[in-house]
C-alpha positions in Angstrom: 9.2 67.8 3.7 9.3 64.1 2.8 12.9 62.9 2.4 14.1 60.9 -0.6 16.5 57.9 -0.8 19.5 57.4 -3.1 19.7 54.4 -5.3 22.0 52.8 -2.9 19.7 53.6 0.0 16.7 52.1 -1.9 18.7 48.9 -2.6 19.6 48.7 1.1 16.0 49.1 2.1 14.9 46.5 -0.3 17.5 44.1 1.2 16.2 44.8 4.7 12.6 44.3 3.6 13.5 41.0 2.0 15.3 39.8 5.1 12.5 40.8 7.3 9.7 39.2 5.3 11.5 36.2 3.6 12.1 34.2 6.8 8.5 34.3 8.1 7.3 33.4 4.6 9.5 30.3 4.4 8.4 29.3 7.9 4.8 29.8 7.0 5.2 27.7 3.8 6.9 24.9 5.8 4.1 25.1 8.3 1.5 24.8 5.6 3.4 21.9 4.0 3.6 20.1 7.4 -0.1 20.5 7.9 -0.7 19.1 4.4 1.4 16.0 5.2 -0.3 15.5 8.5 -3.7 15.7 6.8 -2.6 13.1 4.2 -1.4 10.8 7.0 -4.6 11.2 8.9 -6.7 10.4 5.8 -4.6 7.3 5.2 -5.2 6.0 8.7 -8.9 6.8 8.4 -9.1 4.8 5.1 -7.3 1.9 6.8 -9.9 1.7 9.5 -12.8 1.6 7.1 -14.9 -1.6 6.9 -13.8 -4.4 4.6 -10.2 -3.1 4.5 -7.1 -5.2 5.1 -7.2 -4.5 8.8 -10.3 -6.8 8.9 -8.3 -9.8 7.5 -8.2 -12.6 10.1 -7.2 -15.7 8.0 -5.5 -16.5 4.7 -3.8 -19.3 2.8 -3.3 -21.0 -0.6 -5.7 -23.6 -1.8 -4.5 -27.1 -2.7 -6.1 -29.1 -5.5 -9.2 -30.9 -4.2 -10.8 -30.4 -0.8 -9.7 -27.7 1.6 -11.5 -27.7 4.9 -12.5 -24.4 6.6 -13.5 -23.6 10.2 -12.3 -22.6 13.6 -11.2 -26.0 14.8 -7.5 -26.9 14.6 -8.0 -29.9 12.3 -9.1 -27.6 9.4 -6.7 -26.7 6.6 -7.8 -23.1 7.0 -8.4 -22.1 10.6 -10.7 -19.1 10.7 -11.4 -17.4 14.1 -15.0 -17.2 15.3 -16.3 -19.4 12.5 -18.2 -22.6 13.2 -15.8 -25.4 14.2 -16.3 -27.0 10.8 -17.7 -24.4 8.4 -17.3 -26.4 5.2 -15.1 -27.3 2.3 -13.6 -25.3 -0.6 -12.9 -27.6 -3.6 -10.3 -26.4 -6.1 -10.9 -28.2 -9.5 -8.2 -28.8 -12.1 -9.5 -26.0 -14.3 -9.0 -23.4 -11.5 -12.7 -23.2 -10.6 -13.7 -23.3 -6.9 -16.9 -24.3 -5.2 -17.9 -24.2 -1.5 -19.9 -26.9 0.3 -21.1 -26.1 3.8 -20.8 -28.7 6.6 -24.0 -30.5 7.7 -26.3 -28.1 9.6 -24.2 -25.0 8.6 -25.4 -22.4 6.2 -23.7 -19.4 4.8 -25.2 -16.4 3.0 -24.2 -15.5 -0.6 -25.8 -12.5 -2.2 -28.1 -12.3 0.8 -29.4 -15.8 0.4 -28.7 -18.8 2.7 -27.0 -21.6 0.8 -25.4 -24.9 1.5 -23.3 -24.9 -1.6 -22.1 -22.2 -4.1 -19.5 -21.5 -6.8 -16.8 -19.1 -5.6 -15.8 -16.5 -8.2 -12.4 -14.9 -7.8 -11.6 -11.3 -8.6 -10.1 -12.4 -11.9 -6.5 -12.1 -13.2 -6.8 -8.3 -13.5 -9.3 -7.5 -10.8 -12.1 -7.2 -13.3 -14.7 -8.9 -11.1 -16.1 -8.7 -7.6 -15.2 -12.0 -5.8 -18.0 -14.0 -4.2 -18.4 -13.2 -0.5 -19.7 -16.1 1.7 -20.9 -14.7 5.0 -20.9 -16.8 8.2 -21.9 -13.9 10.4 -23.1 -10.3 10.1 -19.5 -9.0 10.1 -17.6 -12.1 8.9 -17.1 -13.5 5.5 -14.6 -15.3 3.3 -13.7 -15.1 -0.4 -11.2 -16.5 -2.8 -8.4 -14.6 -4.6 -6.5 -15.3 -7.7 -2.8 -14.7 -8.2 -1.3 -16.2 -11.3 -2.3 -19.9 -11.2 -2.7 -19.9 -7.5 -6.0 -19.6 -5.6 -6.2 -18.5 -2.0 -8.7 -18.0 0.8 -9.1 -14.7 2.6 -11.4 -14.3 5.6 -12.4 -10.9 7.0 -14.0 -9.8 10.3 -15.0 -6.2 10.5 -15.0 -6.6 14.3 -11.4 -7.8 14.3 -9.1 -6.4 17.1 -6.7 -4.9 14.6 -9.4 -2.9 12.9 -11.2 -1.8 16.1 -8.0 -1.1 18.1 -5.6 -0.1 15.4 -2.6 1.6 17.2 -1.8 3.9 14.3 1.4 4.4 12.4 4.8 5.9 13.3 6.8 8.3 11.1 10.1 10.0 10.6 9.9 13.8 11.3 8.4 15.8 8.4 11.3 17.1 6.4 10.6 19.3 3.4 13.9 18.4 1.8 12.5 15.0 1.0 9.9 16.6 -1.3 11.9 16.3 -4.4 11.2 17.4 -8.0 12.6 14.6 -10.1 13.4 14.7 -13.8 11.2 12.3 -15.9 13.2 10.3 -18.4 10.9 8.4 -20.8 12.2 5.1 -22.2 12.8 5.2 -26.0 11.5 1.6 -26.3 8.9 -0.2 -24.2 10.3 -2.0 -21.2 9.0 -4.2 -18.4 9.8 -4.3 -14.7 10.2 -7.8 -13.2 8.1 -7.8 -9.9 8.4 -10.5 -7.3 6.1 -10.8 -4.3 6.6 -12.2 -0.8 5.0 -15.5 -1.9 7.7 -16.0 -4.6 5.5 -15.3 -7.6 6.9 -13.1 -10.4 5.4 -11.1 -13.2 6.5 -8.5 -15.7 4.9 -5.0 -15.5 5.1 -2.5 -18.4 6.9 0.7 -17.6 7.4 3.8 -19.6 10.2 5.7 -17.9 12.1 6.6 -14.7 12.2 9.4 -12.3 15.8 10.7 -11.7 16.8 12.9 -8.8 19.9 14.0 -6.9 20.5 13.8 -3.2 23.7 14.9 -1.5 25.4 15.2 -4.9 24.6 11.7 -6.0 22.2 10.6 -8.8 19.4 8.1 -8.1 16.5 6.7 -10.3 13.2 5.0 -9.6 11.1 3.1 -12.1 7.3 3.3 -11.5 4.4 1.2 -12.6 1.0 2.9 -13.2 -2.0 2.4 -10.9 -5.3 4.2 -11.1 -3.9 6.9 -13.3 -0.9 7.7 -11.1 2.7 6.6 -10.8 3.3 3.8 -8.3 6.8 3.3 -6.9 7.8 0.1 -5.0 11.1 1.0 -3.5 13.5 0.2 -0.6 16.5 2.0 0.8 19.2 1.6 3.5 16.7 1.9 6.3 14.9 -1.2 5.1 14.8 -4.0 7.7 16.0 -1.7 10.4 13.9 1.5 10.7 11.4 0.6 7.9 9.8 -2.5 6.6 12.3 -4.8 4.9 10.4 -5.8 1.7 9.6 -2.4 0.3 7.7 0.8 0.8 5.2 2.4 -1.5 5.2 5.9 -3.0 2.5 7.4 -5.3 3.0 10.4 -7.5 1.1 12.3 -10.2 2.1 11.6 -13.8 4.9 13.7 -15.3 4.2 17.3 -16.2 6.6 19.4 -18.2 9.2 16.6 -17.8 9.0 16.7 -14.0 7.7 14.3 -11.3 7.2 15.4 -7.7 8.4 12.7 -5.3 7.3 13.3 -1.7 9.0 10.8 0.4 7.3 12.2 3.5 4.2 10.3 2.1 6.1 7.0 1.6 3.9 4.3 3.2 4.1 0.7 4.4 2.7 -2.0 2.2 -0.3 -4.0 3.6 1.9 -7.0 4.4 3.9 -4.8 6.9 0.7 -4.5 8.9 -1.0 -7.9 8.5 0.4 -11.3 7.5 -2.7 -12.0 5.4 -1.7 -10.0 2.3 0.7 -10.8 -0.5 2.8 -7.7 -1.4 5.4 -6.9 -4.0 9.1 -6.7 -3.1 11.2 -3.8 -4.3 12.8 -4.7 -7.6 16.6 -4.3 -8.0 16.1 -1.1 -10.0 14.3 0.6 -7.1 16.7 -0.3 -4.2 18.2 3.0 -3.3 21.7 3.2 -2.0 20.8 5.9 0.6 18.8 6.3 3.8 15.4 7.7 3.1 14.6 9.0 6.5 11.1 10.1 5.6 7.6 8.7 5.6 6.3 5.7 7.6 8.6 3.6 9.8 8.1 0.0 10.7 4.6 -0.8 12.0 5.0 -1.2 15.7 1.9 -3.4 16.1 3.1 -6.1 13.6 3.1 -9.6 15.1 4.6 -11.4 12.1 
């Protein structure tokens, strides 16, 4: 004859079942989450190593009005590794336009055609164009960027040592407690966030609200910009300059849903300028300098030589 349980006995059994099954479920969830973070990190490193990324950068600098010589020799304004000793001249005109003139006997390829001179189009003020690429080898080329009123040279080599022998990134241990559901507080009136970069330039970015969260009983807020349909946070914390890059770290999040924003600091990443000196990156604005140690995400890049 099958026995029956009293109400108290059923409650006790339910408690035992919950104790037996709850802990493995939490462990399994944490294991799944850790695997997701590891996969995201691996995907980021894979993306970094792709051709034409910023690991391929080998030279950079700001153009001055008039002639700017380019080549591998030390007497050039822009010294570019593995280029001809004197590749040519980039001329910056008063209206901001740039043209390139190759040195005698030197030819570069633009749009697949060998040229001795060519206008150099930048990416535009808002990245609306593809900049002109001037190739001086199968894997090597230079182009011109536009930042405010400044124009700068960038040279890339897809066979660069940093790209081919990238040492990888180092991280804090994965900690699920740093995956935080923040409250989204939209601003009643339009606001701007003053962003400065490592070159000293400043610009105002439109912002629509802030993500508010608590940690160890204290309230914190981060104000994001928008990039490619996602929220983009440029922040720093009390690990900056010690365990993490001093200027800022980046964090991406999906747009608010039901008044919430998921901030996963385990996915916080170094800006490009933490890895290569040939990129201009934004600094964390005062609004996003957190008064706590965010011991999650990427640490300082160990291979940085700048």
